[in-house]
FIMAR-52319 format. One record per atom (N, C-alpha, C): chain; atom name; y, z, x. Coordinates in pm, whole numbers, plus 50000, padded with zeros to 5 digits. Each point is the difference from the previous one (the first is absolute). Last residue first. Example, Ala and Ser with C-alpha at 12.3 -4.5 7.8 and 13.67 -1.06 7.14 Angstrom:
<recs>
   kette   atom   north      up    east
       A      N   49775   50708   51285
       A     CA   50119   50006   50082
       A      C   50109   50073   49923
       A      N   49428   49993   50029
       A     CA   50119   50000   49911
       A      C   50120   50000   50090
</recs>
This chain:
<recs>
   kette   atom   north      up    east
       A      N   06772   12986   52729
       A     CA   49874   50037   49937
       A      C   50007   50106   49904
       A      N   50336   49795   50319
       A     CA   49942   49894   49919
       A      C   49875   50045   49927
       A      N   50311   50256   50285
       A     CA   49907   49922   50081
       A      C   49928   49895   49918
       A      N   50313   50332   49822
       A     CA   50070   49896   50075
       A      C   49905   49911   50080
       A      N   49828   50240   49546
       A     CA   50067   50045   50121
       A      C   50050   49881   50079
       A      N   49947   50036   49448
       A     CA   49932   49954   50123
       A      C   50077   50047   50124
       A      N   49966   50249   49517
       A     CA   50095   49927   50082
       A      C   49927   49953   50126
       A      N   49835   50124   49475
       A     CA   49981   50027   50142
       A      C   50093   49911   50082
       A      N   49972   49956   49529
       A     CA   50075   50119   50036
       A      C   49989   50032   50149
       A      N   49757   49652   49779
       A     CA   50134   49957   50035
       A      C   50088   50120   50037
       A      N   49547   50037   49837
       A     CA   50008   49978   50144
       A      C   50138   49950   50043
       A      N   49895   50073   49534
       A     CA   50003   50127   50073
       A      C   50014   49978   50150
       A      N   50204   49643   49639
       A     CA   49868   50047   50047
       A      C   50014   50123   50089
       A      N   50342   49876   49595
       A     CA   49985   49980   50144
       A      C   49863   50051   50044
       A      N   50173   50051   49552
       A     CA   49932   49873   50026
       A      C   49976   49975   50148
       A      N   50244   50383   49843
       A     CA   49862   50012   49952
       A      C   49921   49873   50030
       A      N   50461   50014   50101
       A     CA   49928   50091   50090
       A      C   49856   50019   49956
       A      N   50282   49736   49727
       A     CA   49981   49937   50130
       A      C   49922   50089   50095
       A      N   50120   50174   49581
       A     CA   49901   49895   49983
       A      C   49971   49932   50134
       A      N   50346   50315   49980
       A     CA   49870   50067   49990
       A      C   49888   49899   49987
       A      N   50437   49834   49995
       A     CA   49967   50053   50132
       A      C   49865   50070   50000
       A      N   50168   49846   49586
       A     CA   49963   49887   50087
       A      C   49963   50047   50140
       A      N   50162   50322   49699
       A     CA   49870   49951   49955
       A      C   49953   49886   50088
       A      N   50433   50164   50071
       A     CA   49899   50096   50046
       A      C   49860   49957   49960
       A      N   50360   49744   49839
       A     CA   49987   49984   50145
       A      C   49894   50094   50055
       A      N   50110   50041   49544
       A     CA   49927   49875   50025
       A      C   49980   49977   50149
       A      N   50260   50367   49863
       A     CA   49859   50022   49966
       A      C   49917   49876   50028
       A      N   50465   49966   50052
       A     CA   49942   50084   50104
       A      C   49852   50027   49975
       A      N   50243   49772   49669
       A     CA   49988   49916   50119
       A      C   49935   50078   50115
       A      N   50105   50230   49605
       A     CA   49887   49911   49978
       A      C   49976   49911   50121
       A      N   50376   50279   50012
       A     CA   49879   50081   50000
       A      C   49876   49913   49983
       A      N   50432   49803   49972
       A     CA   49962   50032   50137
       A      C   49872   50083   50006
       A      N   50280   49802   49626
       A     CA   49857   49971   50016
       A      C   49951   50036   50140
       A      N   50415   50090   49617
       A     CA   49966   50026   50140
       A      C   49850   49981   50015
       A      N   50385   49803   49633
       A     CA   49869   50063   50019
       A      C   49972   50010   50150
       A      N   50492   50014   49749
       A     CA   49909   49914   50074
       A      C   49868   50074   50017
       A      N   50507   50019   49703
       A     CA   49868   50057   50028
       A      C   49914   49896   50070
       A      N   50557   50091   49949
       A     CA   49893   49901   50001
       A      C   49870   50073   50034
       A      N   50555   50106   49844
       A     CA   49866   50048   50029
       A      C   49901   49883   49992
       A      N   50562   50105   50099
       A     CA   49905   49915   49928
       A      C   49860   50040   50046
       A      N   50394   50372   50036
       A     CA   49943   49880   50061
       A      C   49910   49923   49904
       A      N   50450   50300   49897
       A     CA   49855   50012   49991
       A      C   49937   49873   50054
       A      N   50481   50217   50151
       A     CA   49938   49896   49918
       A      C   49850   50022   50001
       A      N   50250   50337   50188
       A     CA   50113   49930   49939
       A      C   49950   49889   49908
       A      N   49687   50419   50059
       A     CA   50050   49895   50087
       A      C   50116   49931   49929
       A      N   49634   50420   49925
       A     CA   50144   49980   49995
       A      C   50042   49900   50106
       A      N   49536   50090   49702
       A     CA   50049   49985   50138
       A      C   50147   49966   49994
       A      N   49775   50070   49589
       A     CA   49942   50102   50089
       A      C   50056   49996   50141
       A      N   50130   49685   49651
       A     CA   50031   50135   49955
       A      C   49954   50106   50100
       A      N   49909   49543   50084
       A     CA   50144   50015   49993
       A      C   50041   50139   49956
       A      N   49546   49875   49994
       A     CA   50047   50025   50137
       A      C   50151   50020   50003
       A      N   49813   49878   49591
       A     CA   49962   50138   50034
       A      C   50045   50035   50143
       A      N   50057   49556   49855
       A     CA   50093   50089   49930
       A      C   49970   50147   50030
       A      N   49709   49675   50183
       A     CA   50134   49990   50060
       A      C   50098   50093   49931
       A      N   49567   49963   49824
       A     CA   49995   50069   50129
       A      C   50138   49998   50065
       A      N   49947   49757   49602
       A     CA   49993   50144   49974
       A      C   50004   50078   50131
       A      N   49976   49533   50031
       A     CA   50130   50043   49948
       A      C   50005   50149   49973
       A      N   49587   49801   50132
       A     CA   50096   50004   50110
       A      C   50137   50048   49954
       A      N   49558   49920   49764
       A     CA   50079   50123   49990
       A      C   50103   50014   50112
       A      N   49697   49624   49969
       A     CA   50064   50009   49869
       A      C   50090   50124   49989
       A      N   49731   49921   50385
       A     CA   50112   49905   49999
       A      C   50075   50007   49867
       A      N   49613   50258   50043
       A     CA   50105   50052   50088
       A      C   50121   49907   50002
       A      N   49615   49861   49765
       A     CA   50067   50111   49931
       A      C   50113   50059   50083
       A      N   49730   49672   50197
       A     CA   50079   49938   49893
       A      C   50077   50108   49923
       A      N   49694   50143   50319
       A     CA   50116   49941   50066
       A      C   50092   49933   49899
       A      N   49595   50173   49839
       A     CA   50087   50108   50044
       A      C   50125   49946   50067
       A      N   49661   49696   49877
       A     CA   50064   50056   49880
       A      C   50099   50110   50037
       A      N   49735   49814   50342
       A     CA   50096   49901   49952
       A      C   50077   50053   49880
       A      N   49653   50267   50165
       A     CA   50109   49994   50097
       A      C   50108   49902   49955
       A      N   49603   50034   49749
       A     CA   50083   50119   49981
       A      C   50118   50000   50096
       A      N   49682   49656   50045
       A     CA   50073   49985   49873
       A      C   50092   50118   49976
       A      N   49714   50016   50373
       A     CA   50105   49899   50021
       A      C   50083   49981   49873
       A      N   49776   50476   50056
       A     CA   49951   49863   50001
       A      C   50117   49904   50020
       A      N   50095   50475   50194
       A     CA   49933   49957   49879
       A      C   49951   49857   50015
       A      N   50427   50294   50226
       A     CA   49855   50009   50009
       A      C   49940   49962   49866
       A      N   50482   49917   50289
       A     CA   49940   50011   49868
       A      C   49849   49997   50017
       A      N   50494   50089   50283
       A     CA   49858   49974   50016
       A      C   49934   50027   49865
       A      N   50532   49863   50147
       A     CA   49905   50084   49930
       A      C   49859   49955   50031
       A      N   50556   49960   50168
       A     CA   49864   49954   50021
       A      C   49904   50099   49936
       A      N   50536   49849   49941
       A     CA   49909   50113   49986
       A      C   49858   49945   50010
       A      N   50532   49855   50140
       A     CA   49865   49950   49974
       A      C   49908   50121   50000
       A      N   50560   49917   49927
       A     CA   49890   50086   50041
       A      C   49869   49932   49961
       A      N   50582   49916   50068
       A     CA   49868   49951   49960
       A      C   49893   50095   50052
       A      N   50464   50084   50079
       A     CA   50010   49923   49876
       A      C   49866   49952   49947
       A      N   50170   50246   50423
       A     CA   49949   50083   49890
       A      C   50007   49928   49864
       A      N   50085   49837   50466
       A     CA   50117   50027   49916
       A      C   49965   50080   49874
       A      N   49662   49871   50318
       A     CA   50102   50072   50075
       A      C   50123   50034   49919
       A      N   49522   49949   49753
       A     CA   50085   49913   50083
       A      C   50110   50085   50065
       A      N   49511   50190   49870
       A     CA   50135   49991   49946
       A      C   50082   49913   50093
       A      N   49453   50114   49879
       A     CA   50094   49937   50093
       A      C   50134   49985   49931
       A      N   49517   50305   49948
       A     CA   50123   49954   49936
       A      C   50089   49943   50110
       A      N   49435   50140   49899
       A     CA   50116   49984   50087
       A      C   50118   49952   49918
       A      N   49580   50141   49801
       A     CA   49965   50012   50141
       A      C   50120   49990   50092
       A      N   49850   50147   49469
       A     CA   50110   49941   50076
       A      C   49970   50021   50148
       A      N   49639   49957   49585
       A     CA   50057   50090   50099
       A      C   50111   49927   50075
       A      N   49641   49970   49530
       A     CA   50111   49947   50078
       A      C   50052   50108   50096
       A      N   49544   49840   49678
       A     CA   50065   50114   50063
       A      C   50104   49948   50099
       A      N   49875   49722   49557
       A     CA   49946   50028   50132
       A      C   50074   50119   50059
       A      N   50101   49892   49560
       A     CA   49872   49930   50007
       A      C   49932   50022   50135
       A      N   50447   50158   49834
       A     CA   49889   50092   50011
       A      C   49865   49933   50013
       A      N   50402   49754   49935
       A     CA   50014   50070   50127
       A      C   49886   50098   50021
       A      N   50044   49764   49591
       A     CA   49950   49914   50107
       A      C   50008   50068   50136
       A      N   50179   50197   49598
       A     CA   49855   50018   50017
       A      C   49944   49915   50112
       A      N   50505   50215   49952
       A     CA   49929   49873   49984
       A      C   49852   50019   50030
       A      N   50363   50334   50046
       A     CA   49913   50006   49883
       A      C   49919   49872   49977
       A      N   50258   50309   50414
       A     CA   49976   49864   49952
       A      C   49896   50002   49890
       A      N   50134   50410   50233
       A     CA   50111   49937   49930
       A      C   49970   49866   49935
       A      N   49709   50315   50283
       A     CA   50034   50051   49867
       A      C   50100   49918   49921
       A      N   49786   49889   50442
       A     CA   49918   50108   49947
       A      C   50033   50032   49856
       A      N   50254   49682   50242
       A     CA   49866   49946   49975
       A      C   49907   50107   49942
       A      N   50436   50124   50137
       A     CA   50004   49917   49878
       A      C   49862   49945   49966
       A      N   50048   50234   50404
       A     CA   50013   50093   49887
       A      C   50002   49923   49868
       A      N   50012   49750   50392
       A     CA   49868   50063   49986
       A      C   49998   50096   49882
       A      N   50410   49813   50116
       A     CA   49915   49900   49935
       A      C   49858   50055   49984
       A      N   50306   50271   50232
       A     CA   50039   49988   49859
       A      C   49912   49899   49926
       A      N   49940   50061   50471
       A     CA   49965   50121   49927
       A      C   50029   49986   49851
       A      N   50134   49650   50285
       A     CA   49853   50008   49996
       A      C   49955   50121   49919
       A      N   50459   49952   50087
       A     CA   49955   49903   49899
       A      C   49848   50004   49987
       A      N   50188   50263   50338
       A     CA   50038   50053   49869
       A      C   49953   49907   49888
       A      N   49944   49860   50446
       A     CA   49910   50112   49970
       A      C   50029   50059   49862
       A      N   50288   49661   50156
       A     CA   49866   49946   49975
       A      C   49901   50111   49965
       A      N   50434   50122   50132
       A     CA   50003   49940   49867
       A      C   49863   49945   49964
       A      N   50053   50166   50434
       A     CA   50005   50109   49903
       A      C   50000   49947   49857
       A      N   50020   49688   50353
       A     CA   49869   50066   49998
       A      C   49998   50113   49898
       A      N   50408   49783   50074
       A     CA   49908   49906   49935
       A      C   49862   50065   49989
       A      N   50321   50234   50244
       A     CA   50030   50004   49856
       A      C   49906   49909   49924
       A      N   49974   49997   50468
       A     CA   49954   50129   49947
       A      C   50023   50009   49850
       A      N   50157   49619   50237
       A     CA   49855   49998   49980
       A      C   49946   50133   49947
       A      N   50504   49846   49876
       A     CA   49926   50017   50124
       A      C   49851   50018   49970
       A      N   50335   49697   49692
       A     CA   49956   50138   50020
       A      C   49925   50011   50132
       A      N   50402   49655   49833
       A     CA   49862   50005   50044
       A      C   49963   50144   50030
</recs>
């Protein structure tokens, strides 16, 4: 079992290498359908599995196509990681879509909508004497 500092260093290295591959290494046209950004990498404690979270910008169809393309090139990404990152065993790679940005935007929109719908006199705080 690797210590937490090593896991964090390996995760940062994998994030950098996969980002580099997305810029220049992956030739699948589906991956270029939406703009892809690596947001986070989770590496298991035994360094055998890695989840790569990606944020995909574009239409819903482009996002689905891009995620499908990423899942298709998983073998290529794993073999490239094996060459670029010196580990005893190359970890299994899983791509997951990170929707936290969209979720946060939706929450902010709902909060802004609630504050806009609130009547202006509701902002006034009644004093303790009831008036």
